[in-house]
C-alpha positions in Angstrom: 0.0 0.0 0.0 1.1 3.5 -0.3 1.6 5.0 3.1 2.1 8.6 3.3 -1.5 9.0 3.3 -1.3 5.4 3.0 -1.0 3.0 5.8 0.7 0.0 7.1 -1.9 -2.0 5.3 -1.3 -0.8 1.9 -1.9 -2.3 -1.5 0.9 -2.6 -3.8 -0.3 -2.0 -7.2 1.9 -2.4 -10.0 3.1 -5.8 -8.9 4.7 -4.5 -6.0 4.3 -3.7 -2.6 3.5 -7.0 -1.6 4.1 -9.5 -4.2 1.9 -12.5 -3.6 2.6 -14.8 -6.5 1.7 -18.1 -4.9 -1.6 -17.2 -3.3 -4.2 -14.4 -3.7 -3.5 -11.6 -1.4 -6.3 -9.8 0.4 -5.3 -6.6 -1.5 -6.6 -8.3 -4.6 -10.1 -8.2 -3.3 -12.4 -5.2 -3.9 -13.7 -5.3 -0.3 -10.3 -4.8 1.3 -9.3 -2.2 -1.2 -12.4 -0.2 -0.5 -12.0 -0.5 3.2 -8.4 0.8 3.0 -9.2 3.7 0.7 -12.2 4.9 2.7 -11.2 4.0 6.2 -7.4 4.0 6.6 -5.5 6.2 4.3 -6.8 9.5 5.5 -6.1 8.7 9.1 -2.4 8.0 8.8 -0.5 10.0 11.4 1.6 12.7 9.8 0.4 11.8 6.3 0.6 15.3 4.9 4.1 15.9 6.4 5.3 12.7 4.9 4.2 13.8 1.5 5.7 17.3 2.0 9.1 15.9 3.0 9.2 13.5 0.0 8.2 16.4 -2.3 11.0 18.6 -0.9 13.6 15.9 -1.4 12.6 15.2 -5.0 12.5 19.0 -5.8 15.9 19.5 -4.3 17.8 16.5 -5.7 15.9 16.0 -8.9 14.1 19.2 -9.8 13.3 18.4 -13.4 12.4 14.7 -13.5 11.1 13.3 -16.8 10.3 9.7 -15.6 9.1 8.6 -12.2 8.1 5.1 -11.1 5.7 4.8 -8.2 6.3 1.1 -7.2 3.6 -0.6 -5.2 1.5 2.5 -5.8 -1.9 1.4 -4.4 -4.3 4.2 -5.4 -1.3 6.3 -6.4 -1.0 8.8 -3.6 2.7 9.4 -4.0 2.8 9.5 -7.8 -0.3 11.7 -8.1 1.4 14.2 -5.7 4.5 14.3 -7.8 2.5 14.5 -11.0 1.0 17.7 -9.7 4.3 19.2 -8.6 6.2 18.4 -11.8 4.3 19.5 -15.0 6.7 17.8 -17.4 7.0 14.5 -15.7 5.5 11.1 -16.8 4.5 8.9 -13.9 4.5 5.1 -14.2 2.2 3.6 -11.6 2.9 -0.1 -10.7 1.0 -2.5 -8.4 -0.3 -6.0 -8.3 -3.7 -5.2 -6.8 -6.1 -4.8 -9.7 -8.9 -3.4 -7.5 -6.5 -0.7 -6.4 -5.3 0.0 -9.9 -9.0 0.3 -11.0 -9.5 3.0 -8.4 -6.3 4.7 -9.6 -7.4 4.7 -13.2 -10.6 6.4 -12.1 -8.6 9.1 -10.3 -6.3 9.7 -13.2 -8.9 9.8 -16.0 -7.3 10.2 -19.4 -4.2 11.9 -18.2 -1.6 11.3 -21.0 1.3 11.8 -18.6 0.6 8.6 -16.8 1.0 4.8 -17.4 -0.6 2.2 -15.2 1.0 -1.3 -15.0 0.0 -4.4 -13.2 3.2 -6.2 -12.0 4.2 -8.3 -9.0 7.6 -7.5 -7.6 7.8 -10.6 -5.5 10.4 -11.9 -8.0 12.9 -10.1 -10.2 10.7 -10.8 -13.3 8.8 -7.5 -12.5 11.6 -5.5 -14.0 10.7 -6.8 -17.5 7.5 -4.8 -17.2 9.4 -1.5 -17.1 12.5 -2.4 -18.9 11.7 -0.3 -22.0 11.1 2.8 -19.9 14.4 2.7 -18.0 16.3 4.7 -16.8 14.0 6.5 -14.3 14.9 9.8 -12.6 13.1 8.9 -9.4 11.6 5.7 -8.0 9.3 6.0 -5.0 7.4 3.4 -3.0 4.8 3.7 -0.3 4.0 1.0 2.3 4.6 -1.9 0.0 8.1 -3.3 0.3 7.7 -4.3 3.9 5.6 -7.3 2.8 8.7 -8.9 1.3 11.1 -11.2 3.1 14.4 -9.5 4.0 16.3 -11.3 1.3 13.9 -10.2 -1.3 13.9 -6.6 0.0 17.7 -6.4 -0.6 17.3 -7.9 -4.1 14.6 -5.4 -4.9 16.7 -2.5 -3.7 19.5 -3.7 -6.1 17.0 -4.0 -8.9 15.8 -0.4 -8.2 19.4 0.8 -8.3 19.8 -0.7 -11.7 16.7 1.0 -13.1 17.7 4.5 -12.0 19.8 6.8 -14.1 23.1 8.1 -12.8 22.0 10.8 -10.4 18.7 9.2 -9.8 16.8 9.1 -6.5 15.1 6.3 -4.6 12.7 7.1 -1.7 10.8 4.5 0.3 8.0 5.5 2.6 7.3 2.3 4.5 6.6 0.5 7.8 9.8 -0.5 9.6 10.2 -2.7 12.7 10.2 -1.3 16.2 13.3 -1.9 18.3 11.4 -3.9 20.9 7.9 -5.5 21.4 6.8 -2.8 23.9 7.6 -0.1 21.4 5.6 -2.0 18.7 2.6 -2.1 21.0 3.0 1.7 21.5 2.8 2.1 17.7 -0.3 0.0 17.5 -2.1 2.1 20.1 -0.9 5.3 18.6 -2.1 4.4 15.1 -5.4 3.0 16.2 -6.1 6.1 18.3 -5.6 8.2 15.1 -8.0 5.9 13.3 -10.7 6.3 16.0 -10.3 10.0 16.0 -10.6 10.2 12.2 -13.7 8.1 12.1 -15.4 10.0 15.0 -15.1 13.2 13.0 -15.7 11.8 9.5 -18.6 9.5 10.4 -17.8 7.0 7.7 -19.9 4.1 6.5 -17.6 1.5 7.9 -17.4 0.5 11.5 -14.3 0.7 13.7 -14.5 -3.1 14.1 -14.0 -3.4 10.4 -11.1 -1.0 10.3 -9.3 -2.7 13.3 -9.9 -6.1 11.7 -8.3 -4.8 8.4 -5.4 -3.3 10.4 -4.6 -6.5 12.3 -5.2 -8.7 9.3 -2.8 -6.7 7.3 -0.1 -7.1 10.0 -0.2 -10.8 9.4 1.4 -10.1 5.9 3.9 -7.6 7.3 7.6 -8.4 7.4 9.1 -5.1 8.5 12.9 -4.7 9.0 14.9 -2.2 11.1 15.5 1.1 9.5 19.2 1.0 10.3 19.6 -2.4 8.6 17.7 -1.2 5.4 19.8 1.9 5.1 22.9 -0.1 5.3 21.7 -2.4 2.6 21.2 0.7 0.4 24.8 1.8 1.1 26.1 -1.7 0.4 24.4 -1.7 -3.0 25.9 1.7 -4.0 23.4 4.4 -3.0 24.9 7.6 -1.6 23.5 10.2 0.8 21.5 7.4 2.4 19.4 8.5 5.4 16.1 8.2 7.2 14.5 11.5 6.4 11.3 11.1 8.5 10.2 8.7 11.2 7.3 8.4 13.6 7.4 5.0 15.4 7.2 2.5 12.6 6.5 4.9 9.8 9.7 5.9 8.0 10.8 7.7 4.9 14.3 6.7 3.8 16.4 6.3 0.7 19.4 7.6 -1.2 20.9 8.8 -4.5 22.6 6.8 -7.3 25.6 9.0 -7.9 27.3 6.5 -10.2 26.5 3.3 -12.1 29.0 1.4 -10.0 27.5 -1.0 -7.5 29.6 -1.7 -4.4 28.0 -5.1 -4.0 26.9 -7.2 -6.9 24.9 -9.5 -4.7 22.8 -8.7 -1.6 23.5 -11.9 0.2 
């Protein structure tokens, strides 16, 4: 899913975010997709600030992008924000959840500066779906990659590195693991309190029981990794200026720049 106004239970669109090639993921059902879009995304703590920080980084380090890939886009929150901020850019939206992609297509209409792709980044085969469009100036992802096992995360980061142009930028807004179980419980309480407040004011059609069930059901598919570990993976691959640019409990924005085509490590073992 795309977090920034997305949530820990996101929906990777374009074959990403969560790649579930062996069995149908809940994000491939219309019911869960609708519950997420209506009842979760708008309640994400710090959602607007997350988007603002991402936008500032892209504008500073890649002010005139021509091609951006929103990987695991869900309903396209990140890509649509960047589409508005950069009038000459073409955004490629990718996710494996067709219900989410359907909602995205409805939001985009006939916009000629967009391409929507259904791909699953659970394996390296996903890169074939965007091979003809490489290199990208910017690749972003929102609340999608944390559904992959750690080994696959590292492979995916290396694949992203190879798809970027020299000077390109990768930013991942995602759920990361807490340092201890008690801190993880603090995050759950913090996040659900935001959901309750949001729904009290918005008076949505869905009940809090439905929202909480969606939250805890999604957690079953989550495989978050520590932020420090993931930043080191990026450095090992060859990314420069790697940092965590924003973090609230388990919600983090991190990434780096590809300053040369030389990869420090050919394999993320």
